[in-house]
N, C-alpha and C positions, 0 to 999 in steps of 0.2 A: 779372175775376171773382176773388173771394177763394178761396184754397185751403182755408181753414178758416172756419168761422163759428160763432158762439155759438148753439147750438140746444139748447133744453131741452124735451124732451117733457114736458108737464105737463097737469094737469087743467084748467088755465085756458088759453085761447087767447092766448098771449103769445110773441112772437118765433117761433122755429121750433117749431111745435106739431105737426108731422107725426111720426108714429111712425117709428122707424128701419125701413129696408127691406133686403131682400136683393138689391136691384138690379132686381127684377121687380115691385116694388110691393107685395110681401107683407111681413108682419111678419117681422123678422129672427129667426133662431134664438136669438140672444143675448137679445133682448127676451123671447121666449117662455120661455127658461130662467130669466130673472130673475123673470118673473111666476110661474113654477112654484115658485120658491124662496120665494115669499111676500113679495117686495119690492113696495113700492108706489111709483109714480112720485111724486116730490115736487111740491108746489104751488109754482109759481114766485113768487118775490118779487124785487124789485130787487137785494137783497143776494145772493140765490142766483144770479141771472143774472150778476152781476158776478164771482162766484166761478167759475162755469162758464167765463166768458171768460178768467179768469186761468189756469185749468187748461189750456185750449187753448193759450194762449201759452207756458206753462211746459213743455208736453209736445209739441212740434211733431213729433217722430218716433215718438210712441206709435202702436201698431197698433190697428186696430179690435178691440174686445173688451177692451182694457185697462181695468181698474177702479182707481180712485183714491179711497180712503176719505178723508174729511175731516170736521171739525166746524165748525159755524157757529152762533153764538148758542146754544151749549149743546146743539145737536142733532147727531146723527150722520147722515151721508149717504155714498153711494157715487156717484161720477161714473163713468159708463161711456162710452167712446168708441164710437160706433155710426154706421152709415150712416143718413143722413136724406135725404129727397127733397122738393124744392120743386115738387110737381106743380101747384100753383095759380099758379106764377110770381109769388109774392109779392115785390115789389121790395125789401122790408126783409130778405129772406133770400137766401142764396146760391142761384144757379141750379142746377137739376138735382140730381143726387146729390152729396152732400158729407159730409165727416166732421163729426159734431156730438157734443154731449154730452147724454146722458140722465141726469138726476139722480134717484136713488132714495132714499127714506127707508131708514135702516139699522136 
């Protein structure tokens, strides 16, 4: 089982499309706070997915809640490390609860 996985919560069902959880299957406080701040979850593109994977590789010791701003194709984003959960046992995603990236439009 992979310790990390590239997971981007997005409006499209792509890769890890589960919302981050608090371990009990509920939306995380971090996600709720981001939503309350007016941030919108970014629409996944292959380029954005590759960037999320890069962020996970470059920040292996980053804690849940870490936010990493970046630009891609002239747009600003924030990658946030959050807990994700593969409740559907999708074989293309890490099993169970795992650290993932949720990308928000900035």
